[in-house]
C-alpha positions in Angstrom: 4.2 -52.2 12.3 1.2 -53.0 10.1 -0.9 -51.8 12.5 0.4 -48.6 12.8 0.6 -48.3 8.9 -3.2 -49.1 9.0 -3.9 -46.6 11.5 -2.1 -43.9 9.3 -3.8 -44.9 6.1 -7.3 -44.5 8.1 -6.4 -41.2 9.5 -5.5 -40.0 6.0 -8.8 -41.1 4.3 -10.7 -39.6 7.3 -8.9 -36.4 6.5 -9.9 -36.7 2.8 -13.3 -37.3 3.4 -13.8 -34.3 5.8 -12.0 -32.3 3.4 -14.5 -33.4 0.5 -17.4 -33.1 2.8 -16.6 -29.6 4.0 -15.9 -28.6 0.3 -19.5 -29.7 -0.4 -21.0 -27.9 2.5 -18.8 -24.4 1.3 -20.4 -24.9 -2.0 -24.1 -25.2 -0.9 -23.3 -22.4 1.5 -22.2 -20.4 -1.4 -25.2 -21.0 -3.6 -27.5 -20.4 -0.4 -25.9 -17.2 0.0 -26.4 -16.3 -3.7 -29.8 -17.0 -3.7 -30.4 -15.1 -0.3 -31.2 -17.6 2.1 -29.1 -16.5 4.7 -30.1 -18.6 7.4 -29.4 -21.7 5.3 -26.1 -20.3 4.1 -24.6 -19.9 7.4 -25.9 -23.4 8.3 -23.7 -24.6 5.4 -20.9 -22.7 6.0 -20.5 -23.6 9.9 -20.6 -27.2 8.9 -18.0 -26.5 6.2 -16.0 -25.0 9.1 -16.4 -27.8 11.2 -15.2 -30.6 8.5 -12.4 -28.3 7.2 -11.0 -27.9 10.8 -11.0 -31.2 11.3 -8.9 -32.0 8.1 -6.8 -29.0 7.8 -6.6 -27.6 11.6 -7.6 -24.5 13.0 -4.8 -22.5 11.1 -5.5 -22.5 7.3 -6.4 -20.1 4.6 -9.6 -22.0 3.6 -10.7 -21.8 7.3 -10.3 -17.8 7.2 -12.3 -17.7 3.8 -14.9 -19.5 5.5 -15.0 -17.4 8.2 -14.8 -14.2 6.1 -18.0 -15.3 4.3 -20.0 -16.1 7.3 -19.2 -12.5 8.6 -20.5 -11.0 5.5 -23.6 -12.9 5.8 -24.4 -11.8 9.4 -23.3 -8.2 8.8 -25.9 -8.5 6.1 -28.5 -9.4 8.2 -27.6 -6.7 10.9 -26.2 -9.3 13.3 -23.2 -7.3 14.2 -22.0 -9.2 17.2 -21.8 -12.7 15.1 -20.3 -10.9 12.4 -17.7 -9.4 14.7 -16.3 -12.5 15.8 -16.2 -14.3 12.3 -14.1 -11.1 11.0 -12.0 -11.7 14.1 -11.5 -15.3 13.9 -10.6 -15.0 10.1 -8.3 -12.1 11.0 -6.4 -14.3 13.6 -5.9 -17.0 11.0 -4.9 -14.7 8.1 -2.1 -13.4 10.7 -0.8 -16.5 11.7 -0.6 -18.2 8.3 0.7 -15.0 6.4 1.9 -12.2 9.1 0.7 -8.8 9.8 0.9 -7.0 6.6 -1.0 -9.3 4.2 -3.8 -8.0 1.8 -6.5 -10.5 3.5 -5.4 -8.6 7.0 -6.5 -5.3 5.3 -9.5 -7.0 4.0 -10.8 -8.1 7.5 -9.7 -4.8 9.1 -11.9 -2.9 6.8 -15.0 -4.8 7.8 -14.4 -4.6 11.7 -13.7 -0.7 10.8 -17.3 -0.6 9.2 -18.8 -2.3 12.3 -17.1 0.2 14.5 -18.5 3.1 12.4 -22.2 1.4 12.1 -22.1 1.2 16.1 -21.0 4.9 16.3 -17.5 4.1 17.7 -15.9 6.6 15.5 -12.3 6.4 17.6 -12.3 2.8 17.0 -13.4 3.1 13.4 -10.7 5.6 12.7 -7.8 3.6 14.5 -9.2 0.5 12.5 -9.3 2.3 9.0 -5.9 3.7 9.3 -4.2 0.3 10.2 -5.9 -1.0 6.9 -4.7 1.7 5.0 -1.0 1.1 6.2 -1.5 -2.4 5.0 -3.1 -1.7 1.7 -0.7 0.7 0.9 2.3 -1.8 1.5 0.5 -4.4 -0.5 -1.2 -2.8 -3.0 0.0 0.6 -3.3 -1.1 3.8 -2.7 -3.3 4.3 -5.9 -5.1 1.0 -5.3 -9.0 1.1 -5.5 -9.2 -0.5 -2.2 -6.9 1.9 -0.7 -8.7 5.2 -2.3 -12.2 3.6 -0.8 -10.4 3.3 2.6 -8.9 7.0 2.3 -12.6 7.8 1.9 -13.9 6.1 4.9 -11.2 7.9 6.8 -12.2 11.2 5.6 -16.1 10.4 6.5 -14.9 9.5 10.4 -13.1 13.0 10.7 -16.4 14.8 9.0 -18.3 12.9 11.2 -16.4 14.1 14.1 -16.1 17.6 13.1 -12.8 17.5 12.2 -12.7 19.4 9.1 -9.5 19.9 8.5 -8.6 16.4 8.5 -11.4 15.4 6.5 -10.5 17.9 3.6 -7.0 16.8 3.6 -8.1 13.1 3.1 -10.9 13.6 0.6 -8.4 15.7 -1.5 -5.6 12.9 -1.2 -8.3 10.5 -2.1 -9.4 12.4 -5.3 -5.6 13.2 -6.6 -5.2 9.5 -6.1 -8.4 8.8 -8.1 -7.8 11.2 -10.9 -4.3 9.7 -11.4 -5.3 6.0 -12.1 -7.3 4.7 -15.0 -8.5 1.9 -12.6 -11.0 4.2 -10.9 -14.3 4.8 -12.6 -15.9 8.3 -13.0 -18.5 7.7 -10.6 -16.4 7.0 -8.0 -14.5 10.0 -8.7 -18.0 12.0 -8.8 -19.0 10.2 -5.3 -15.5 11.9 -3.8 -16.3 15.1 -5.5 -19.7 15.5 -3.7 -18.2 14.5 -0.6 -15.6 17.1 -1.2 -18.6 19.6 -1.8 -20.3 18.7 1.2 -17.4 19.2 3.4 -16.1 22.3 1.9 -19.7 23.8 2.4 -20.1 22.8 5.8 -16.7 24.1 6.4 -17.8 27.8 5.2 -15.7 27.5 1.8 -19.0 28.2 -0.2 -16.7 29.6 -3.2 -14.5 26.0 -3.6 -17.7 24.2 -2.7 -19.4 26.0 -6.0 -16.4 25.1 -8.0 -16.9 21.5 -7.2 -20.2 21.5 -8.0 -19.6 22.5 -11.6 -16.8 20.0 -12.3 -19.5 17.3 -10.9 -22.0 18.6 -13.5 -19.4 18.4 -16.2 -18.4 15.1 -15.1 -21.9 13.8 -15.3 -22.6 15.8 -18.7 -19.6 13.7 -20.2 -21.0 10.5 -19.0 -24.4 11.0 -20.1 -22.8 12.0 -23.6 -20.9 8.9 -23.3 -23.9 6.6 -22.5 -25.7 8.2 -25.6 -22.7 7.7 -27.9 -22.5 4.0 -26.9 -26.2 3.3 -26.7 -28.2 1.6 -29.5 -29.8 3.5 -31.9 -32.8 2.3 -34.3 
């Protein structure tokens, strides 16, 4: 009995040590990433992942967080295959822990959608973005900034595929939601309007495109006035 208790105590001690070391490597990875030391950051995160899996098991939210960070670095340096594997690993853990309808599921899906889009896999990107949107509406609401950004991504995919009708519908939906919430900055609304102007022009709606252009100029003038008003004077 004493030997058994000793083994249990020793195992708990090793788990605690592994978690502590894993946290240290994670913090080191965050510092390296902030300094742009991508390779060192990946190395630190990989060490953290190994230690944390030993301490927490394969299916723990911290494991998903580390894998997400690894994926982001790989994506930033253009190593798309490694980024995809990291995001898929994170997504698998999140779904195991939280189920399919969790905001972090949408977070990983969005990254995977971007990868498909970067690779020119527009049908796959559209499918993933639509699933992202479904989860975001369920967990964040239809007027959340993340939801609106995903709508714009879907609009861009439709536009790239030449589906002007769906592109216009999606961008108009994004614009109406953006204007209905104070959470969205004016710069974001301007960017949506620019895309709407472009799509309308390419769809042959020149008059509508001209009207949108005027609205964009008005918003930019207002922003410039506000900047001057809140600026410092000598």
